[in-house]
C-alpha positions as CSV (number, residue, x, y, z in Angstrom):
1,M,12.7,-85.8,19.1
2,A,9.0,-84.7,18.8
3,S,7.9,-84.1,15.2
4,D,4.9,-81.9,16.5
5,P,6.0,-78.2,17.1
6,S,3.0,-77.8,19.6
7,A,4.6,-80.6,21.7
8,R,7.6,-78.4,22.3
9,A,5.6,-75.3,23.0
10,D,3.7,-77.4,25.5
11,A,6.8,-78.6,27.2
12,A,8.2,-75.0,27.2
13,D,5.1,-73.8,28.9
14,R,5.3,-76.6,31.5
15,A,8.9,-75.8,32.3
16,I,8.0,-72.1,32.9
17,D,5.2,-73.2,35.2
18,S,7.4,-75.4,37.1
19,V,10.1,-72.8,37.5
20,S,7.6,-70.3,38.7
21,V,6.6,-72.5,41.4
22,L,10.0,-72.0,42.9
23,S,9.7,-68.3,43.2
24,E,8.2,-68.6,46.7
25,D,11.1,-68.6,49.1
26,S,10.1,-71.6,51.7
27,R,9.1,-73.8,48.7
28,R,12.5,-73.1,47.1
29,R,14.4,-73.8,50.2
30,M,12.4,-77.2,50.8
31,F,13.1,-78.2,47.3
32,T,16.9,-77.5,47.6
33,F,16.9,-79.4,51.1
34,I,15.2,-82.5,49.5
35,R,17.5,-82.6,46.5
36,R,20.6,-82.6,48.8
37,A,19.2,-85.0,51.1
38,R,19.7,-87.9,48.5
39,R,16.9,-89.8,50.1
40,A,13.1,-89.6,50.7
41,V,12.2,-86.8,53.0
42,T,9.0,-86.6,55.3
43,R,6.8,-83.5,55.7
44,D,8.2,-83.0,59.3
45,E,11.7,-82.9,58.0
46,A,10.9,-80.5,55.2
47,A,9.1,-78.4,57.5
48,A,12.0,-78.3,60.0
49,S,14.4,-77.5,57.1
50,V,12.7,-74.1,56.7
51,G,11.3,-73.4,59.9
52,I,7.4,-73.5,59.1
53,S,4.4,-75.6,60.2
54,R,3.8,-79.1,59.1
55,K,0.5,-78.0,57.5
56,L,2.1,-75.2,55.4
57,A,4.9,-77.3,54.4
58,A,2.5,-80.0,52.9
59,F,0.7,-77.3,51.0
60,H,4.1,-76.2,49.5
61,L,5.3,-79.9,48.8
62,D,2.1,-80.7,47.2
63,K,2.7,-77.6,44.8
64,L,6.2,-79.0,44.0
65,V,4.6,-82.4,43.1
66,D,1.9,-80.9,40.9
67,A,4.7,-79.0,39.1
68,G,6.6,-82.2,38.4
69,L,9.6,-81.3,40.6
70,L,9.1,-83.7,43.3
71,R,7.3,-87.1,43.5
72,A,5.5,-88.4,46.6
73,R,4.9,-91.8,48.0
74,Y,4.0,-93.4,51.4
75,E,6.9,-95.0,53.1
76,T,8.4,-95.5,56.6
77,P,11.8,-93.8,56.7
78,G,14.6,-96.2,57.6
79,G,12.5,-99.1,56.5
80,I,11.2,-99.7,60.1
81,R,7.6,-100.8,60.2
82,K,5.4,-99.1,62.6
83,V,1.7,-99.4,63.6
84,G,-0.7,-97.0,61.6
85,R,-0.6,-95.2,58.3
86,Q,3.0,-94.8,56.7
87,P,4.0,-91.1,56.4
88,K,4.1,-89.4,53.0
89,V,7.7,-88.8,51.8
90,Y,9.1,-86.7,49.0
91,E,12.0,-86.9,46.5
92,P,13.1,-85.3,43.5
93,A,11.7,-86.3,40.2
94,D,13.8,-87.6,37.4
95,A,12.7,-85.0,34.9
96,Q,15.3,-82.3,34.0
97,I,13.6,-78.9,33.5
98,T,15.3,-76.3,31.3
99,V,14.0,-72.9,30.3
100,N,15.8,-70.9,27.6
101,I,14.3,-67.5,26.3
102,P,15.0,-67.2,23.5
103,D,15.4,-70.9,22.6
104,R,19.0,-72.3,22.8
105,R,20.0,-75.8,21.3
106,H,23.7,-76.1,22.8
107,E,22.9,-79.9,23.3
108,L,22.4,-80.2,19.6
109,L,25.8,-78.6,18.8
110,A,27.5,-80.7,21.4
111,D,26.2,-84.0,20.0
112,L,27.2,-83.0,16.6
113,L,30.7,-82.1,17.7
114,L,30.8,-85.4,19.6
115,D,29.8,-87.5,16.5
116,A,32.5,-85.5,14.6
117,V,35.2,-86.3,17.1
118,L,34.1,-90.1,16.9
119,T,33.8,-90.5,13.3
120,E,36.6,-88.1,12.0
121,G,38.2,-89.7,8.8
122,A,41.9,-89.8,8.1
123,D,41.2,-87.6,5.2
124,E,39.5,-84.8,6.9
125,N,40.3,-82.3,9.6
126,A,38.0,-81.6,12.7
127,A,36.2,-78.7,11.0
128,Q,35.5,-80.8,8.0
129,A,34.2,-83.7,10.3
130,A,31.9,-81.2,12.1
131,M,30.3,-79.9,8.7
132,R,29.9,-83.6,7.5
133,T,28.0,-84.7,11.0
134,A,25.9,-81.5,10.8
135,E,24.9,-82.2,7.2
136,Q,24.1,-85.9,7.8
137,R,22.0,-85.1,10.8
138,G,20.0,-82.5,8.9
139,R,19.6,-84.7,6.0
140,Q,18.3,-87.6,8.3
141,L,15.7,-85.2,9.8
142,G,14.6,-84.1,6.4
143,E,14.2,-87.8,5.3
144,A,12.1,-88.6,8.2
145,A,10.1,-85.6,7.9
146,R,9.4,-86.6,4.2
147,D,8.7,-90.2,5.0
148,D,6.3,-88.9,7.6
149,S,4.3,-86.4,5.7
150,R,4.8,-87.6,2.1
151,P,4.3,-84.3,0.6
152,G,5.1,-85.0,-2.9
153,R,7.1,-82.6,-5.0
154,L,8.2,-79.4,-3.1
155,G,8.9,-76.4,-4.9
156,P,10.3,-73.3,-3.1
157,E,7.1,-72.0,-1.6
158,R,5.6,-75.3,-0.3
159,G,9.1,-76.5,0.7
160,L,9.8,-73.5,2.8
161,T,6.4,-74.0,4.4
162,A,7.3,-77.6,5.2
163,C,10.7,-76.3,6.6
164,E,8.9,-74.1,9.1
165,R,8.1,-77.0,11.3
166,L,11.6,-77.9,12.0
167,L,12.6,-74.3,12.4
168,D,10.1,-73.8,14.9
169,Q,10.8,-76.9,16.8
170,Y,14.6,-76.0,17.0
171,G,14.0,-72.4,18.1
172,Y,15.0,-70.7,14.9
173,E,11.9,-68.3,15.0
174,P,11.2,-68.3,11.2
175,V,9.8,-65.3,9.5
176,R,8.6,-65.3,5.9
177,D,10.2,-62.3,4.2
178,T,8.7,-63.3,0.8
179,P,6.9,-66.4,-0.4
180,T,10.4,-67.8,-1.3
181,R,12.5,-66.5,1.3
182,L,12.8,-67.3,5.1
183,R,14.5,-65.0,7.7
184,L,15.5,-66.8,11.1
185,R,15.2,-64.3,13.8
186,N,17.0,-66.5,16.5
187,C,20.1,-68.3,16.5
188,P,19.7,-71.4,18.7
189,F,23.6,-71.7,19.1
190,H,24.1,-68.2,20.4
191,P,26.4,-67.1,22.1
192,L,28.5,-69.8,21.1
193,A,28.3,-68.8,17.4
194,A,29.9,-65.5,18.4
195,K,32.9,-67.3,19.9
196,A,33.6,-69.5,16.8
197,P,31.6,-68.0,13.8
198,E,33.3,-69.8,11.0
199,L,32.9,-73.3,12.7
200,V,29.4,-72.8,14.3
201,C,27.8,-70.8,11.5
202,G,29.3,-73.3,9.0
203,M,27.7,-76.2,10.9
204,N,24.4,-74.4,11.1
205,Q,24.4,-73.8,7.3
206,A,25.4,-77.4,6.8
207,F,22.6,-78.8,9.1
208,L,19.9,-76.7,7.2
209,S,21.3,-77.4,3.9
210,G,21.3,-81.0,4.7
211,Y,17.5,-80.8,5.9
212,L,16.5,-79.1,2.7
213,H,18.2,-82.0,0.7
214,G,16.6,-84.8,3.0
215,L,13.0,-83.2,2.6
216,E,13.8,-82.8,-1.2
217,V,13.0,-79.1,-1.5
218,S,13.9,-77.9,-4.9
219,G,14.8,-74.2,-5.6
220,V,15.9,-73.2,-2.2
221,Q,19.2,-73.1,-0.5
222,A,20.7,-72.3,2.9
223,V,22.9,-69.3,2.6
224,L,25.1,-67.4,5.1
225,A,23.8,-63.9,5.5
226,P,24.7,-62.7,8.9
227,E,22.6,-59.9,10.6
228,P,23.0,-58.5,14.1
229,G,20.5,-60.4,16.6
230,E,19.5,-63.0,14.2
231,C,20.6,-66.4,12.7
232,C,23.6,-66.3,10.3
233,V,21.6,-68.4,7.9
234,R,18.7,-67.6,5.6
235,L,16.7,-69.9,3.3
236,G,16.0,-68.4,-0.1
237,P,15.9,-69.0,-3.9
238,S,18.9,-71.0,-5.3
239,E,18.8,-68.9,-8.4
240,P,19.0,-65.3,-8.4
241,H,15.9,-64.7,-10.6
242,Q,13.8,-66.8,-8.3
243,E,12.1,-64.1,-6.2
244,A,8.7,-63.5,-4.7
245,G,5.9,-63.4,-7.4
246,G,8.4,-65.2,-9.8
247,T,8.2,-68.7,-8.7
248,Q,5.3,-71.1,-8.4
249,D,5.3,-74.7,-7.1
250,H,4.2,-77.3,-9.5
């Protein structure tokens, strides 16, 4: 998973651009035709599929290639060699393009639950296994981030600044309430969290707690503090007296 938050932002921008290319009706229908063909398709075939000219089809097909939705090459359909230049053919690109606004991370939740099922111990139930795998994954990410950045000692303020990188990457939309408190405006596991809040919110808290431990942030904890329209977890002082203006990093 990319460690640079800007890389995910760039990927999201590219995904939106790719999807916007499909807003044109003929282009979208040709793309659907090529995906269902399960083989390389010529310009003539693509044009015929939507009833437009070969020249106009070529324009739309090149737009789909530029957007990363199709790839093109020169090949004789059916493998029959003919005199002259081989025609250009088109087929679906391998890339999977997903756009979620706001950001959702259901694949992370599914991956954690799969790990829990595969590693559930005899002395724990399914929910306990899920919390364990979430904490372990967060801790691993925190340790990797610490090894990569080597930040030294992290008190609450610098620690939360370091945490914002991961929170941005995973779609939490962090907002600094105070120097030592982070509110998370988006739940990347919504709407699944609403269906099973005890499980999903518990895993979310365990994941973020693990990250704090792996990154070795002192004086900060991940606590359950659900608010309508926001993530159920907040990052704040681990002691009641540690509030804004009362804590400094050393």
